[in-house]
N, C-alpha and C positions, 0 to 999 in steps of 0.2 A: 527509604522504604518507605515513608508516611508521605510522601507522592506519587509515587509507587502504585499505592493501595488508592488513594486520594483519584488518580486518572480511574484505576480498573472498575474502582464503583462511584464514577461520575459523577464526584465531587464539583461543585464549580469552583471555589475558593486553589482548591490544587493544581486547576488551570492555570487562575488566575496569577498567584503565585509565581509558575513554570515561566509564561508568559515575559512576568515583569521582573527576574533572573537572570539577568547576564551569565553567570556563572553556572545556568542549569544548561546553556549551551552543549558542553561538551558531555555529561550525561546521554542528553538526547541525542546526541550524533553514535552513541557511543550502542543506546537500543536501538536506534534505526539500523545499524550496522548488523547489529544480531538479530534484529525480528526477520531482514530481508534475507541474508545467511540461511536461516532455522527454515522460512517459510518456503525459500528458492527449491531447499535440499528435499524438505521433503513431498515439495510439486513434480519434480525431475526423481525422488524417489520409490514413489508408490505411484505404481503406472496399474490403468483401469482396465480393463478389455470390456470393448465396446461390445462384440456381440456375446461375450456370456457373463460380463458382469461384476467378472472373477479379477480379483488384486494383486499386482505382486511384484516384487522390487528389484531395483534396477540403480546398485551403487554409482555408475559412470552416469547416469541421467540426476544423480541426486547433484552431485561433486559440479556438474556443468550449471545446471538449477540453482546451482549455490552460488558461481561467480554471475553468471548473467542477470542473477537474481539482484544480487548488491550493488553490482554496477548501475545496469537500467533503473532499479530505484532510488539509487542514491541522486543519479543524477535527475530523475523525477520529483523526486522530495526537495530536490533546492528550486525544484522550477516551479513544482505546486504550491512551495510557499510563498515566490514573489509574485505568482498570480495573482492567491488570493487575498497576498496582501494590497495588490495592487486596487481586486474586486473591494474589497473594501472601504477602500482610500477613497477611491473614482467617485465609484457609484452611493456608496452610502456613511462617508466623510469618517469612516474608522478609524482610531489612533492607534495605530499598531504600523507594523514593517515587516522586513524578511525575514528577519531575526525572532522578533517573536515567533511568529505563524511557525519557522524552521522546531522552536523549543518546545510548541502547543503540538504540532503533529510529531514529533518526531516520540516525545512519551505515546501520543497515541498508539502511537504501532505498537504498543507496551500489547496489543491485542490480538497480533499477527503469530502470538506466540502458540495461542490456543493451536495454532494448525497441525500442532505434531499429531493431535487427535485422529489425524488422516491414515496414519500408521493403524491403526484400532485397525482399518482393513486387510492389514495383512494377517491379522490373527483369525477374526470370525465376522462374516458379514454381518451378524447379529449384533457385534458391538456397533458396527455406525449404524443400523438403525435406530440403535439406541442413545449414541452421539447424535446424532444428526437435532435434537433440540435443541442439544446445548453450543452446536455451532451457528444454529440459526440466532440464538438468544445472544453470544459473545460478540456476530456479524450487526446485529441491528444495533450494540452497547456501543460498538467501534464505532459506525454511523452517529451516533450519539454524542462518543466525546470527541470527535469529530465540529459538533457542530457547536458544543459546551468550547470546547480550544477557538476554534473562529471568535465565538461571541466574547468568552472573557481577555481575549489578547487586544480585538478591536473595540470593545464597549459600548458594544450598540445593543439593540434587542434583539431575542433570540429569532422572530422571522428573518431577522438583513442577514442573520448565520446559516440559516437554510439556502436562503435564497442565494448567496455569497457563493457556499459548499455546493450549490447547485451550481453555477453559469463557470465556476472554475472548473467543476471535473468533466461539464458539457467541451470548454474548451481546451484541456486537458489532452481528451478521450478523440476530439478532433481531429488533436496537434500529432497522435500519437496514430490516426487512421492515416492520415494522410500520409506521417511519414511511414508507413508501415506498407504502404500499397507504392512506396515510391521505391523502395529499396527492394521488393516482391520484384518491381517491375525491372529493374534491374538485372536486379538475377537473372530472371526468364529471357530475358534480350537477352545477355550474354549468354547465356544456358545454347539459345538458338545459336550465336551467332557461333560459338561452337562446334555446335551441331552441324548447323550449314558449311561449317571450314573443315570437321574430317568425312562429311558427308561427300564436298570437293576434289 
């Protein structure tokens, strides 16, 4: 519990302790799984109408969002930890490895639990306006938590942690973008072939 509070309160010693403790890998994995499950469910459960701005619930969407969120989220967590550790070592001579990055990034996903605030939109749009500043603050805390985690795990300066996080984020986004484009192109191509076959 003390580590959890330390992460949420952005206390650097808590991040360092987590990075250096191999026993923290299991709790980090559990936190990651649960955070992805909750955020994925909420993302799929709360549906916003783009024209009216109103919100509605979709339980099936929540289940699908939870499953997809966990599967792809765990893959992204593993890949991101490996990538971030590699960048920290290769570019800035950081003293870290994938295990340390898995632990600190896993604990940083504690901030994802605040995604449940989105459910407030189902109660009243006014609540969303009230909770929006809190959501923004939580997102800023999550970003800074990632920076702290990288810094404490790699044992280097804050600016190096920021640059490491940015490079890792850009590379990850590029890979996801390429992979998504490839999947979409494959689906579109398959549908076009099926359509052509039916038309013929």
